[in-house]
Backbone as a chain_set.jsonl record, in Angstrom:
{"seq": "MQEETFKLRSDVIDLLQLLKAAGYAATGGEAKIMVTDELIVVNGAVEGRKRRKLRAGDVVEIDGQVRIQLA", "coords": {"N": [[119.763, 138.923, 124.932], [117.442, 139.771, 122.494], [113.941, 139.577, 122.773], [110.812, 138.63, 121.372], [107.305, 138.423, 120.504], [105.507, 136.856, 117.951], [102.532, 137.145, 116.349], [100.55, 134.809, 114.823], [98.599, 134.76, 111.812], [97.388, 132.728, 110.6], [97.235, 129.101, 110.71], [99.812, 128.099, 110.168], [103.155, 129.196, 109.194], [105.677, 129.757, 106.799], [109.197, 129.424, 107.336], [110.871, 131.263, 105.93], [108.993, 133.229, 105.257], [108.3, 134.125, 107.797], [110.717, 135.316, 108.666], [110.852, 137.483, 106.91], [108.364, 138.805, 107.413], [108.616, 139.492, 110.104], [110.562, 141.344, 109.936], [113.303, 140.831, 109.836], [114.598, 140.038, 107.594], [115.018, 141.534, 104.51], [114.395, 140.659, 101.989], [113.342, 137.676, 100.209], [115.575, 136.34, 99.278], [117.583, 137.218, 101.003], [116.65, 136.079, 103.37], [116.905, 133.357, 102.716], [119.681, 133.125, 102.599], [120.329, 133.535, 105.282], [119.325, 131.173, 106.404], [120.808, 129.233, 104.999], [123.388, 129.866, 105.879], [123.292, 128.875, 108.382], [122.248, 130.39, 110.532], [119.871, 130.291, 111.79], [117.888, 128.969, 114.354], [115.54, 126.624, 115.321], [113.347, 125.792, 117.784], [115.511, 124.975, 119.379], [117.271, 123.585, 117.673], [119.527, 123.74, 114.909], [118.263, 124.976, 111.908], [117.845, 123.924, 108.633], [115.996, 123.833, 106.648], [114.364, 125.711, 104.347], [111.677, 126.099, 103.847], [110.408, 125.365, 106.156], [107.647, 124.625, 108.123], [106.112, 126.577, 110.493], [104.512, 126.774, 113.67], [102.143, 127.943, 116.175], [103.685, 128.308, 119.315], [106.189, 127.451, 118.562], [109.683, 128.319, 118.693], [111.92, 130.616, 117.413], [115.26, 131.355, 116.846], [117.562, 133.861, 115.957], [120.7, 134.049, 114.861], [121.672, 133.922, 117.478], [120.933, 136.273, 118.686], [118.34, 137.218, 118.61], [115.18, 136.176, 119.768], [112.242, 134.699, 118.782], [109.017, 134.114, 119.683], [106.36, 132.22, 118.617], [102.914, 132.87, 118.41]], "CA": [[119.077, 138.518, 123.713], [116.16, 140.443, 122.268], [112.838, 138.617, 122.673], [109.542, 139.185, 120.913], [106.246, 137.477, 120.165], [104.932, 137.065, 116.626], [101.159, 136.624, 116.308], [100.203, 134.198, 113.541], [97.264, 135.049, 111.283], [96.865, 131.439, 110.153], [97.767, 127.995, 111.515], [101.241, 127.898, 109.908], [103.883, 130.168, 108.388], [106.992, 129.264, 106.379], [110.317, 130.085, 107.998], [111.29, 132.433, 105.153], [107.946, 134.234, 105.391], [108.415, 134.697, 109.141], [111.881, 136.204, 108.71], [110.489, 138.714, 106.207], [107.249, 139.474, 108.09], [109.085, 140.027, 111.384], [111.47, 142.438, 109.636], [114.707, 140.453, 109.983], [115.122, 139.857, 106.244], [114.343, 142.469, 103.611], [113.943, 139.925, 100.805], [113.389, 136.225, 100.322], [116.969, 135.938, 99.067], [118.306, 137.469, 102.255], [116.186, 135.066, 104.321], [117.514, 132.088, 102.315], [121.096, 133.166, 102.994], [120.371, 133.355, 106.728], [119.113, 129.746, 106.671], [121.959, 128.521, 104.44], [124.546, 130.153, 106.732], [123.002, 128.247, 109.68], [122.028, 131.423, 111.547], [118.521, 130.126, 112.322], [117.655, 127.832, 115.231], [114.115, 126.453, 115.604], [113.125, 124.893, 118.924], [116.775, 124.481, 119.909], [118.087, 122.884, 116.678], [119.821, 124.501, 113.692], [117.267, 124.646, 110.877], [118.339, 124.09, 107.271], [114.877, 123.782, 105.688], [113.876, 127.068, 104.097], [110.204, 126.107, 103.856], [109.953, 124.766, 107.416], [106.353, 125.138, 108.576], [106.137, 126.949, 111.909], [103.182, 126.861, 114.288], [102.113, 128.58, 117.493], [104.466, 127.574, 120.294], [107.567, 127.314, 118.098], [110.602, 129.395, 119.047], [112.94, 130.802, 116.387], [116.36, 132.219, 117.252], [118.317, 134.373, 114.821], [122.11, 134.349, 115.12], [121.907, 134.052, 118.914], [120.675, 137.638, 119.117], [116.9, 137.478, 118.666], [114.322, 135.009, 119.994], [110.86, 134.988, 118.403], [108.037, 133.121, 120.135], [105.16, 132.293, 117.791], [101.672, 132.751, 119.181]], "C": [[117.731, 139.233, 123.65], [115.077, 139.386, 122.097], [111.574, 139.328, 122.214], [108.562, 138.062, 120.617], [105.694, 137.85, 118.804], [103.58, 136.375, 116.58], [100.859, 136.099, 114.914], [98.788, 134.581, 113.124], [96.603, 133.798, 110.733], [97.516, 130.36, 111.012], [99.274, 127.826, 111.371], [101.818, 129.069, 109.128], [105.215, 129.532, 108.028], [108.07, 130.059, 107.099], [110.74, 131.344, 107.249], [110.273, 133.562, 105.271], [108.021, 134.905, 106.751], [109.573, 135.692, 109.203], [111.589, 137.533, 108.021], [109.418, 139.488, 106.97], [107.676, 140.12, 109.411], [110.121, 141.135, 111.183], [112.945, 142.111, 109.778], [115.371, 140.128, 108.663], [114.321, 140.77, 105.322], [113.758, 141.752, 102.397], [113.973, 138.429, 101.084], [114.806, 135.7, 100.151], [117.799, 136.116, 100.321], [117.931, 136.426, 103.313], [116.809, 133.707, 104.001], [118.971, 132.02, 102.745], [121.23, 132.947, 104.497], [120.223, 131.88, 107.094], [120.323, 128.944, 106.199], [123.201, 128.692, 105.308], [124.37, 129.632, 108.161], [122.886, 129.264, 110.822], [120.696, 131.245, 112.258], [118.428, 128.837, 113.142], [116.157, 127.783, 115.532], [113.978, 125.403, 116.703], [114.409, 124.21, 119.379], [117.679, 123.757, 118.934], [118.3, 123.768, 115.446], [118.884, 124.025, 112.596], [117.817, 124.942, 109.487], [117.246, 124.067, 106.224], [114.282, 125.179, 105.539], [112.353, 127.168, 104.198], [109.63, 125.442, 105.103], [108.651, 125.432, 107.846], [106.428, 125.375, 110.086], [104.705, 127.114, 112.405], [103.283, 127.588, 115.618], [102.857, 127.695, 118.485], [105.905, 127.362, 119.874], [108.378, 128.539, 118.51], [111.707, 129.432, 118.002], [113.994, 131.758, 116.935], [117.158, 132.599, 116.015], [119.7, 134.78, 115.3], [122.409, 134.578, 116.604], [121.591, 135.415, 119.483], [119.194, 137.925, 119.328], [116.166, 136.16, 118.898], [112.89, 135.428, 119.703], [109.985, 133.824, 118.847], [106.792, 133.289, 119.264], [103.931, 132.044, 118.631], [100.482, 132.699, 118.241]], "O": [[116.988, 139.286, 124.631], [115.264, 138.414, 121.366], [111.298, 140.462, 122.605], [108.947, 136.899, 120.495], [105.44, 139.023, 118.532], [103.491, 135.159, 116.752], [100.905, 136.848, 113.938], [97.895, 134.712, 113.96], [95.408, 133.797, 110.434], [98.265, 130.67, 111.938], [99.95, 127.453, 112.331], [101.093, 129.833, 108.49], [105.819, 128.845, 108.852], [107.875, 131.228, 107.429], [110.946, 132.388, 107.868], [110.653, 134.729, 105.374], [107.828, 136.116, 106.857], [109.419, 136.791, 109.735], [112.023, 138.587, 108.486], [109.546, 140.699, 107.155], [107.157, 141.17, 109.789], [110.517, 141.794, 112.145], [113.769, 143.024, 109.835], [116.59, 139.959, 108.611], [113.09, 140.774, 105.355], [112.748, 142.184, 101.842], [114.556, 137.978, 102.07], [115.196, 134.729, 100.8], [118.621, 135.264, 100.66], [118.789, 135.95, 104.057], [117.202, 132.979, 104.914], [119.441, 130.978, 103.203], [122.142, 132.25, 104.942], [120.912, 131.39, 107.988], [120.809, 128.071, 106.919], [123.984, 127.753, 105.456], [125.189, 129.908, 109.038], [123.364, 129.027, 111.931], [120.407, 131.957, 113.22], [118.832, 127.765, 112.692], [115.573, 128.783, 115.948], [114.439, 124.27, 116.559], [114.409, 123.027, 119.722], [118.771, 123.342, 119.322], [117.384, 124.455, 114.995], [118.726, 122.824, 112.377], [118.208, 126.072, 109.195], [117.519, 124.259, 105.04], [113.762, 125.749, 106.498], [111.816, 128.204, 104.59], [108.48, 125.004, 105.095], [108.568, 126.658, 107.923], [106.769, 124.473, 110.851], [103.814, 127.532, 111.667], [104.38, 127.821, 116.126], [102.68, 126.477, 118.495], [106.765, 127.117, 120.72], [107.845, 129.639, 118.657], [112.354, 128.42, 117.732], [113.666, 132.838, 117.429], [117.401, 131.771, 115.138], [119.848, 135.742, 116.054], [123.307, 135.35, 116.942], [121.933, 135.702, 120.63], [118.835, 138.781, 120.136], [116.5, 135.144, 118.288], [112.378, 136.38, 120.29], [110.195, 132.684, 118.431], [106.233, 134.383, 119.184], [103.897, 131.132, 119.458], [99.342, 132.599, 118.693]]}, "num_chains": 1, "name": "protein.A"}
């Protein structure tokens, strides 16, 4: 599994914004589809909320292939 760290510029970031900013979704629509298709896991649980607020310390996994640690 590919692992990376994403440095936050503010206290929180929306899940869809993270997927776009980290380069795993080209558009907001693509990011929404990833969430709807249950490809996103946040802190060990499948995440269905598109506007989930993420903070430093959260871990996001994408389709079991990528793990992003927020810092």
